[in-house]
N, C-alpha and C positions, 0 to 999 in steps of 0.2 A: 529210330536211327538204323540205317542200313549197315551192312558188314564193313564196308570201306571206312565209314565214319567211326565205327566202333574200334577198328584196328588203329586208325589215326589217333583217336583219343587215348587208347591204351599205350601207344608209343610215347605220347606226351606225358601221360601219368607216370609210367615206369621211369621216365627220364628225370622227372621233377619232384617226385613224392616218395618219402619213406613209408614203408609198411608200418603197421602198428607195432609189430614185434621189434622192428629196428629202433623205433622211438623208445620203447620199453628198455631195450638193451643199452641204449645210450644213457638213459636216466639211471639205470643200475650201475653203469660204469662210473658215473659221477659220484655215486655213493661209495664206490670202492677205490677210486683213484686217490693216492696219497701224495703223488708228485704234483707240486703246485703248477708248474709249467704245463705238464701233461693235462691237468684239470682244465686249464685255460684253453688248451687246444680242443679238448672235447666240447667245451662250451661253444667255441667258434664253429665247430662242425655242426652242432645242433642249430646254431643261429643260421648257418649257411643253408641247412635243410629247410628251415622255416621260411626264409626269403625265397628259396627256389620254389617251394610249394605255393606261396602266396602269389608270386609273380609269374608262375609257369615258366621258370627258367631252368636250364639244365643243372643238375646237382654237381656236375663236373664238366670241364672243358672237353674231356674225352667222353663223348656221348655214347660210344660203344657200337657194337655190331648187333643188330636185332636178330634174335633167335625165336622161333615159333614152335611151341609144343601144343598139340591138339589132343584133347581127351574126348573119346566117343562113347556115349551111352549105348548099351546093347540094342536099343530100339531107335537110335537116332540116325538121321540122314544128313549128309553134307549138302549145302545149297549148290545150285548151278554156278559154275565159274568160281568155286570156292578159293582155290589157290591164287587165281588172278586177282580176286578182290582183296585178299590179304596182302598181296604184294603191292597193290595200288594204295591200300591204307597205310602201309609202312612208308611208302614214298611220300605220301601227303604228310604224315606225321613228322618225318625227318625234315621236310621243307618248312613246316610250320614251327617246329621247335625253336630254332633250327638245330639240326645235327651238325657235327663237325664234317666238313667236306673232305673226306679222306679216301675216296675210291681212286684206285690207281689206274691210269690209262695204259693201253697197249695190248698186244697179244699175250699168249701164255708166258713166253720168256720175258717179254717186255714188262709184264706185271711183276714178275719176280725181281727184275733188275731196276725197276722204277725209274727209267730214264726219260719217260715222256711226261712226267708230272702227274698232277691230280686233276680230277674233275672238280669244278667249283660248285656243282649241284649236290647238296647233301643227299638227295633222293637216289643218287647212284650207288649209295652204300646198300647193296642188296643183302638179303638174309641168306644163310645157308639152307640146305634142304630141310624141310619141316620134319618134326618127329610126331607121328600119330600113334596113339596108344589107346587102350580101353580105359573107360572111366573107372576111377577108384570105387570100391564097393559102396561107400557112403554117398556116391553121386547119384544124380537123377538119370535113370536109364533112357529118358527121352531127350536129354540135352547133349549139346556139344559145348565143351569148355575150352577156351583158347587162352594160352598164356604167352605173353610177350616178355622176353628177357633181353635186356640191353647189357652186353658184356664188354667191359673195357679192356684195353690192351695191356695195362700193367699186370693185372692178375693172370691174363693169358700167358704172358711171358714167364711168370713164376709158377705156372701150373705144371703138373706132371702126371702121366699115366704109366704105370710101372707094375712089374710082377714082383710079388713078395712071397718068399718061402715061409709059410705060416708056422710050421712045426707044431701043429695042433694047439696053438696058443694065440688067441685073438690079439693079445697085446704085442705080439711080434708085428702084426699088421698095423695096429694103431700107433705103435712106437715109431714106425716108419713115417707116419703122418707128422708126428710131433718133431722128430729129428729133421725132416725135410723142411717143414714150415719154419722152424727155428733158424735154419740156415738161410732161407730165402726171404723171410720177412724184412730184415734190414735192407735188402736190395729193393724190395717192393716200395718201401718208403711211406706209402699212404695208408698207414695203420691208424686206428685199430682195425683189425681184419675180422672176417668171419670165414673160417675154413669150411669149404664145401667138399664132401667126400662121398664117392660112390665105390662100392666093392661088388664086382661081378665076375662072370666066367670069361669074358672076352674084353678087349679094349673098347669096342663099341658099347657093350653093355655097361661097363664101368663108367664110361663117359655119360651115357644117358642117365644112369642112376645119380651121378653127381649133379646133373642138371635138374633132375627131379627132386633132389635134396633141397635145392634152392627154392623150389616151388612148394613142396609139401611140408617140409620140416619147419618148426616154429621156435623162435628164440625164447618165447615165454615158457615153453614146455620142453625142457632139455632132458635127454636120456642120461643114464649113468655114464655111458662112453662119451657122449657129447660133452658132459661136464668135465670128464677126465682130460679130454683133449684141450679144452679151454683153459683149465687150471694149469696144465703142464706148460702150455704156451705162455700163459701169463707169468709163470715163474722165470721166464727168460729175461725180463726187465728190458725188453725192447721198447715198449711203450708207444704212445701216440706219436706218429711221424718219426719214430725211431729215436726219440730224445730220452727214453727211459721212463719207467713208471709201472704202476700196478696192473694196468689194463693194456694188453697187446691184442687180445682177442675178445670180442664182444659176446661170443658164443660160437657154437659149431653146428653144422648141418650135415647129418650123416644118413645115407640111404644104403641098405645092404640088400642085394638081390639074391636069386638062386645061386648055389655054388655047385661045382662039379667035384667028383672024387679025385682029388689031386693034391699034391704038396704045394701048389701055387695058388695064390689069390691075385686077381688083377685089381689094382688100386688106382683110382683117378682122384686126384686132389687139386683143389684150386683155392688160393687164398683171396676170397672176395675182399676188395679194398674198402675204405671207410665210407663209401657211398653205395656199396652193393650188399646184397643182390638187388638190382633195379628190375622190378617185375610188376606187371599189371595183368589181371585176369578178368575175363568176362564170359558170360554164357550166351549162346545163340538161342 
């Protein structure tokens, strides 16, 4: 299978299939949910995921914006026309899925004002600039690994990148996560959520770490701080779809990068909705 087809299939898989750790998190949520109506909603969300996977249908009507993260082994090389092939694969995947046709027509100002309407072609929903980084230490130095993330609009609206005065106390930083999420999740609506958090030296770095958290962190293996964030949010009683209940967060995904000598930490946080993170990965 060539690169274009691999990317196409990754777009479709990310959009239609839960990861193993998401399924695990939902099963665990059913064990912990005490609200009967919220339990019923969790069952429906799992049923929706099974139908989507079986029939290769989108998990959500908001099929999301495709984001591409590339890992390079130290001895690996990129193929000829690498970026062009990935863009072509994304276009094919969005058309076959199909993705929601939500690309806005017009020039720079026109796209902001949205006066000329939308393209009917789902393939017009292009990806932002790619993120290319070195392979993680456990990766194969000969390989290139490509991750396709489909990011929906609701979580983006409720996301935030912010500076936090840490006062030499990590809970000052993570307390900001819990306070912000607790305020924003009732507005998100499509809970249970999975908070994705990145902490870095700059806004760019914090955002890339938040994206990497969705890729590398695992809901089956939660750190102490990930468990604390999840438990604190679950104490809010927001519940599935905001109706109340024991489970508001299925788990948390946190990635902490290098820090500078400063009283400030840059924090990026995004409440992944009940079908996210939507991600598929493959090796070249």
